[in-house]
Structure formats: structure tokens, C-alpha cells
Backbone as a chain_set.jsonl record, in Angstrom:
{"seq": "MNKKFYKYVNTVFVVVPMTLIMAFVGLIRNYGFGEDWFFKFLKAWSVMLPVAYLAAFIIIPQARKFTERLIKN", "coords": {"N": [[103.573, 95.623, 124.912], [105.668, 97.826, 123.831], [105.765, 101.407, 124.866], [107.045, 103.351, 122.868], [106.648, 102.408, 120.497], [103.64, 102.393, 120.233], [101.705, 104.435, 119.231], [102.489, 104.223, 116.598], [101.597, 101.701, 115.66], [99.106, 101.728, 116.407], [98.169, 103.82, 114.781], [98.271, 102.177, 112.0], [96.203, 100.166, 112.663], [93.934, 101.695, 112.204], [94.541, 103.021, 109.975], [94.681, 101.051, 107.804], [92.45, 99.073, 107.533], [90.418, 101.357, 107.278], [91.298, 102.577, 104.532], [91.41, 100.226, 102.76], [88.42, 99.999, 102.67], [87.748, 102.233, 101.745], [89.254, 102.522, 99.017], [87.795, 100.141, 97.853], [85.427, 100.921, 97.794], [85.509, 103.338, 96.28], [86.33, 102.349, 93.97], [84.415, 100.463, 92.955], [82.361, 102.223, 92.585], [83.476, 103.684, 90.444], [84.296, 102.159, 88.367], [83.393, 99.492, 88.678], [82.917, 96.237, 88.801], [84.886, 95.197, 86.722], [86.93, 93.711, 84.355], [89.66, 93.84, 85.144], [89.602, 94.323, 87.888], [90.615, 93.58, 90.08], [93.403, 94.145, 90.267], [93.177, 97.127, 89.637], [92.077, 97.832, 91.949], [94.093, 97.236, 94.195], [96.416, 98.967, 93.124], [95.257, 101.315, 93.612], [94.852, 101.064, 96.14], [97.441, 100.955, 97.382], [98.438, 103.305, 96.557], [97.236, 105.055, 98.406], [97.321, 103.93, 100.966], [100.01, 104.917, 101.868], [99.889, 107.559, 102.035], [97.334, 108.24, 103.393], [98.686, 106.779, 106.21], [100.359, 108.572, 106.458], [99.304, 111.513, 106.467], [97.582, 110.531, 108.864], [99.266, 111.192, 111.093], [99.321, 113.848, 111.081], [96.726, 114.79, 111.271], [95.441, 113.543, 113.256], [96.726, 114.847, 116.061], [95.996, 117.513, 115.538], [93.115, 117.214, 115.403], [92.859, 116.009, 117.873], [93.5, 118.401, 119.619], [91.842, 119.972, 119.003], [89.21, 119.195, 119.441], [89.504, 118.958, 122.611], [89.508, 121.578, 123.103], [86.97, 122.108, 122.152], [85.004, 120.448, 123.769], [85.684, 121.482, 126.375], [84.823, 124.273, 126.297]], "CA": [[103.999, 96.373, 124.043], [106.662, 98.851, 124.086], [104.921, 102.435, 124.473], [107.676, 104.251, 122.122], [105.872, 101.766, 119.293], [102.082, 102.239, 120.337], [100.985, 105.446, 118.322], [102.653, 103.65, 114.978], [100.751, 100.678, 115.304], [97.507, 101.922, 116.767], [97.71, 104.277, 113.492], [98.181, 101.048, 111.334], [95.023, 99.534, 112.582], [93.121, 102.259, 111.839], [94.506, 103.373, 108.651], [94.746, 100.074, 106.895], [90.857, 99.18, 107.417], [89.861, 102.283, 106.504], [92.08, 102.66, 103.34], [90.83, 99.018, 102.275], [86.694, 100.197, 102.479], [87.505, 103.722, 100.929], [89.713, 101.852, 97.716], [87.031, 99.188, 97.487], [84.161, 101.594, 97.464], [86.114, 104.093, 95.22], [86.554, 101.399, 92.759], [83.327, 99.748, 92.756], [81.642, 103.124, 92.106], [83.992, 104.255, 89.15], [84.722, 101.125, 87.19], [82.414, 98.33, 88.952], [83.74, 94.928, 88.673], [85.359, 94.87, 85.421], [88.109, 92.386, 84.082], [91.159, 93.628, 86.157], [89.205, 95.289, 89.134], [91.566, 93.579, 91.633], [94.52, 94.951, 90.181], [93.043, 98.523, 89.669], [91.783, 98.124, 93.814], [95.673, 96.857, 94.639], [96.825, 99.886, 92.598], [94.845, 102.604, 94.301], [95.237, 100.971, 97.783], [99.087, 100.941, 97.124], [98.523, 104.739, 96.906], [95.904, 105.535, 99.552], [97.809, 103.628, 102.174], [101.182, 105.375, 102.548], [99.292, 108.903, 101.968], [96.739, 108.084, 104.789], [99.286, 106.501, 107.038], [101.338, 110.161, 106.962], [98.52, 112.021, 106.883], [97.185, 110.625, 110.363], [100.184, 111.71, 111.779], [99.37, 115.429, 111.219], [95.628, 115.146, 111.544], [95.108, 113.293, 114.59], [96.781, 115.442, 117.095], [95.172, 118.426, 115.379], [91.834, 116.972, 115.954], [92.796, 116.189, 119.429], [93.963, 119.629, 120.321], [90.21, 121.012, 118.477], [88.153, 118.488, 120.257], [89.625, 119.27, 123.544], [89.223, 122.866, 122.925], [85.4, 122.208, 121.746], [84.538, 119.885, 124.679], [85.826, 122.359, 127.339], [83.825, 125.403, 126.518]], "C": [[104.789, 97.77, 124.537], [105.589, 100.506, 123.995], [105.617, 103.19, 123.342], [106.661, 104.014, 120.777], [104.192, 102.02, 118.815], [101.395, 102.955, 119.418], [101.126, 104.864, 116.56], [101.538, 102.583, 114.828], [99.459, 100.783, 115.81], [97.155, 102.559, 115.562], [97.354, 102.794, 112.293], [96.765, 100.335, 111.489], [93.741, 100.203, 112.369], [93.1, 102.881, 110.391], [94.25, 102.132, 107.488], [93.296, 99.622, 106.463], [90.292, 100.1, 106.543], [90.257, 102.9, 105.098], [91.439, 101.723, 102.154], [89.388, 99.318, 101.785], [86.91, 101.53, 101.291], [88.284, 103.114, 99.297], [88.595, 101.227, 97.041], [86.213, 100.053, 96.572], [84.334, 102.695, 96.119], [86.03, 103.222, 93.946], [85.338, 100.765, 92.121], [82.437, 101.006, 92.051], [82.133, 103.737, 90.686], [84.148, 103.23, 88.213], [83.786, 99.601, 87.369], [83.511, 97.314, 88.956], [83.981, 94.504, 87.22], [86.518, 93.799, 85.401], [89.243, 92.286, 85.096], [90.798, 94.502, 87.002], [89.857, 94.869, 90.215], [92.731, 94.048, 91.778], [94.151, 96.498, 90.288], [92.712, 99.063, 91.408], [93.391, 97.98, 94.263], [96.449, 98.042, 94.349], [96.186, 101.277, 93.259], [94.984, 102.615, 96.007], [96.614, 101.386, 98.068], [99.6, 102.694, 97.341], [98.128, 105.428, 97.933], [96.906, 105.011, 100.893], [99.147, 104.645, 102.939], [100.814, 107.053, 102.829], [98.504, 108.971, 103.163], [97.545, 108.018, 106.057], [100.156, 108.191, 107.654], [100.353, 111.121, 107.503], [97.627, 112.146, 108.494], [97.956, 111.097, 111.304], [100.202, 113.464, 112.273], [97.843, 115.933, 111.421], [95.176, 114.991, 112.675], [95.487, 114.266, 115.718], [96.256, 116.791, 116.796], [93.69, 118.394, 115.711], [91.552, 116.977, 117.596], [92.609, 117.248, 120.339], [92.224, 120.311, 120.042], [89.227, 120.301, 119.518], [88.304, 118.988, 122.049], [89.087, 120.607, 123.913], [87.544, 123.156, 122.981], [84.66, 121.913, 122.993], [84.676, 120.898, 125.965], [85.17, 124.209, 127.497], [82.319, 124.992, 126.347]], "O": [[104.469, 98.532, 125.45], [104.764, 100.635, 123.09], [104.793, 103.808, 122.667], [106.066, 104.895, 120.156], [103.649, 101.928, 117.714], [100.528, 102.392, 118.75], [100.319, 104.982, 115.639], [100.686, 102.647, 113.942], [98.686, 99.846, 115.612], [96.095, 102.217, 115.038], [96.215, 102.555, 111.892], [96.204, 99.942, 110.466], [92.663, 99.611, 112.333], [92.095, 103.185, 109.748], [93.671, 102.355, 106.425], [92.921, 99.732, 105.296], [89.811, 99.886, 105.43], [89.49, 103.715, 104.585], [91.065, 102.104, 101.044], [89.073, 98.976, 100.646], [86.3, 101.663, 100.23], [87.586, 103.429, 98.333], [88.304, 101.546, 95.888], [86.15, 100.1, 95.343], [83.522, 102.839, 95.205], [85.563, 103.712, 92.918], [85.266, 100.568, 90.908], [81.844, 100.758, 91.001], [81.323, 104.216, 89.892], [84.108, 103.619, 87.046], [83.551, 98.807, 86.458], [84.717, 97.522, 89.085], [83.358, 93.608, 86.652], [86.897, 93.169, 86.389], [89.689, 91.303, 85.686], [91.473, 95.528, 87.079], [89.826, 95.52, 91.259], [93.247, 94.366, 92.85], [94.854, 97.154, 91.057], [92.957, 100.143, 91.944], [93.795, 99.016, 94.792], [97.25, 98.333, 95.237], [96.908, 102.274, 93.301], [95.135, 103.528, 96.818], [96.853, 102.156, 98.998], [100.564, 103.188, 97.926], [98.742, 106.424, 98.315], [97.161, 105.835, 101.771], [99.239, 104.99, 104.117], [101.386, 107.697, 103.708], [98.908, 109.739, 104.036], [97.361, 108.853, 106.943], [100.393, 108.661, 108.766], [100.396, 111.542, 108.659], [97.203, 113.136, 109.091], [97.449, 111.447, 112.37], [100.724, 114.078, 113.203], [97.585, 117.11, 111.671], [94.582, 115.886, 113.275], [94.53, 114.575, 116.428], [95.99, 117.415, 117.823], [93.101, 119.354, 116.207], [90.696, 117.505, 118.306], [91.952, 117.271, 121.38], [91.613, 121.006, 120.853], [88.559, 120.947, 120.325], [87.299, 119.334, 122.671], [88.332, 120.774, 124.871], [86.97, 124.056, 123.592], [83.834, 122.716, 123.428], [83.626, 121.082, 126.581], [85.128, 124.996, 128.442], [81.429, 125.828, 126.503]]}, "num_chains": 1, "name": "protein.A"}
């Protein structure tokens, strides 16, 4: 794989399952398995996925820097 796309693809493999789990748990806790639970799930997940994907590019580098500073001391 081209190194240029590695971080984007890697982020997808982290964000997609995490947001699926979060959307499912949030839906079940708030609404349960109602009549239209699947559409509510898709609606929640369609908002979560792009937000989490973009947030990951902000959070991951900052978390890496913080961890490096913490471990060095």
C-alpha cells in the first residue's frame, strides 16, 4: 500500500467499528428496540462517522505527543 494513504485507511478501520458500537449502544440505551430502531441507528451513525473521522485527525497527533511526553518523564 502507498504510504501516502496509510493514515487515512488506518483511521477508517478504527473509526468505523468504534462509531458502530457507540451508535448501537446509544440507540439501545435511549430508545430500545422500537419499531424503527434500524433507521434511527443509521441516522445516528451517519452523523457520528464523519464527525469522528475528522476529529480523529485532530486528536490522534495530540494524543501521540502527550503520550511521548508522559512516557519520557
